N, C-alpha and C positions, 0 to 999 in steps of 0.2 A: 160089384161095380168098380171099374178101374179109375184111378185118379188121373187127371190130365197130366201129360208130360210137362215138366217145368220148362219155362222159356229158355232158349239158348242164351248162353252168356255172350255179351257184346264186349269187345276189347277196344278201347280207345287209346290213342297216344296224345298226350298234351305236349306239343312242341313249342317251347317258349323260352323266356329269359328269367330273370330273378322273380318276376311276378308269378310265374308258374312254379319255379323251383322252390319258392317259400323262403326267400331271403330273411334271415333273422328269426325264423320260426322252427319249432319242432316239426319233424316230417309229417306227423298226423294233422298239423294245422295248415299245411300247404294247400293251395287251391285244388289240385287234382284229388287229394285224399278227402277233403271236405265235400267236394262235389260228388265223389263216389258214394260217400256216406249218405248224402242228401238224396241221391237217386235210389239207393238201397231202401231208404225209408219210404219211398214211393212205390216200391215193388219192382224196381228195375234190376236186372242181373247184369251189372256193368262193372268192368274193371278198367281203371284209368292208369296207364303207365306214365310216370312223370319224366319227361324229357326236357325239363327246364334247366337252363344253365345261366347262372348269374353273370351279368355283363354281356350276354350274347346279343349280337346284332342280327339283322336279316341275313347277311352273308354267312354268319356263323351257323345260323339255323339251316341255311341251304347246304352248307358243307356237312351237316349232320343228318340230312334227310335220308340218305341211303341207308344209314344204320337204323333209323326209325322204321323205314319201309321193310327192312329185313324181318322185323317183328310181326309183319302181316297184320296191322291193325285194321279193324272194321271201319274206323273213322279217325280223323285227326282234328283236334282242337288246336288251332294255330294262333299263337299269341306272341308276336314279334313286332319290333319297330320302335319301341320306346327308347332304346339305347341309341339307335340311329338318330332319333330326334334330339336326344339330350346332348349328343356330340355335334349337332348342327350339320349332319351329313345331308347330302343332296336327296331330297324326297324322291326324285326319279330313280336313283339307285336303289333305294328301299323298295320302291314299287316294282322294279325289275326283278329283284330277288324274291319278293313275295309272289310275283306273277309266275316265276319259274317253279317255285315250290308248289303252287296250286296247280300249275299245268301238269307237273309230274304226278301229283296225287290223283288228279282227275283222269289222266291217261291210264293209271293203274286201277281205276274204278273205286277209289277211296274218297268218300265224301269229306268235306271240310267245313268246320265251323270256324269262321274267321272272327277273331276278337280285335276290334278296332282300338286305336289309340288316338289321342289328340295332342296337338302341338302346344308346348308352353308358349305363352303370349310374348315372351321377351325376344322371340326370334322374328317378330314382325308379322304383319297381316299377310304379306305375300307368301312367306314360308308356311304359315299356319294353313292358309287356303290350299296350298299345294300338298302339304302333308296330310291334312285331314281328309282330302278327297281320295286318297289312295284306297282306303278300305271299302267304301261303298262302290267304287268303280270295279274293283276286283271281285267283290261279291256278286255284282251284276254280271260280269263277264263269265264267271264260272257257275252261276246259279247256286251260290253257296249261302248257307245261313249266316247272317251277320249279326253279331252283338256289337252295336256301334261304339261303345266306349267301355273298355274293360274295367276302369277304375270309377265308373259311375257311382255316385253316392258315397265315395270314399275320399277322394282328393279334396283337401281343404277342410275335412271334418275332424275335429279334435278327438283323439282316442281311437281313431280308425286307421291312423298311419303311425309308423315308427317315428322316432325323433328326426329322421332325415326328411320327413314330409313327403316321401315318395312311395315307400313300400307299405303295404297294408299290415296291420296287426292281425291277430287271430280273429278279433271281432270284425275287422275290416274285410277279411276273407269271407266271413259269414255273410256280410252285406253283398259282396260280389256274387257269391253262390246263390243267395236268395234272388238276386235280380236277374242273373243269367239263366236260372233254372228253366223258365218257360221256353227260352230259345234252345236250350239243350234238349228238352223234350221234343221240340219240333225237329231238331237235328237227328235225334234217334230214329224218327220216322224215315228220314232220308237214308240213314245207315241200314235199317232193316229192309228197305226197298231196294238197296243197291245190288245185292246178289241176284235178285230176280231180274232186275233190269239188265244186268250184265249177261245173264244166261239167255235172256230173250235176244239180246244183241248178237250174241255168239251164234244162236240158232238161225238168225236172219241172214248171217253171212255164209252159212254152209251151202 
């Protein structure tokens, strides 16, 4: 009796800023590495390439998108916007940049898991409302899986952030991974379905 063939490896790209890069942490404690390990523990054959750059804004991520796409990922975890917000930049500009990133990935048949961010309250209610609305609007537009707030359960919790109060500690990353994991598993279903959908679309246009 032959053993079943192992599941094909899925390759994801994590495109983000310092929260993805793992600012202040060893490489093995960065979000992509810990998420990959958590998925492996659940039996998934997933490799996550870390395309996080500390200090990056949405326009920076957009400028790096071509290089990310050259690696031919099966899916992209998109985590950008925090630095736009911290610099008080126009939410509409951030939305336009993220929209362009998602449009290009969608056109290429690459599913996106969009990680949301929330505005600091010191920018005022109007700014917060405009910024916070970016992520659900884009997720709806592109039918993308949305994780509403990347730092959920970490921000404001002692011991889960570095002394700057912004970046997660290794324990903080564990919290992020634990909370986002169900949405990542949902996302992986989109990723594995994408090639079949793309093939069916191609066949229909012949």
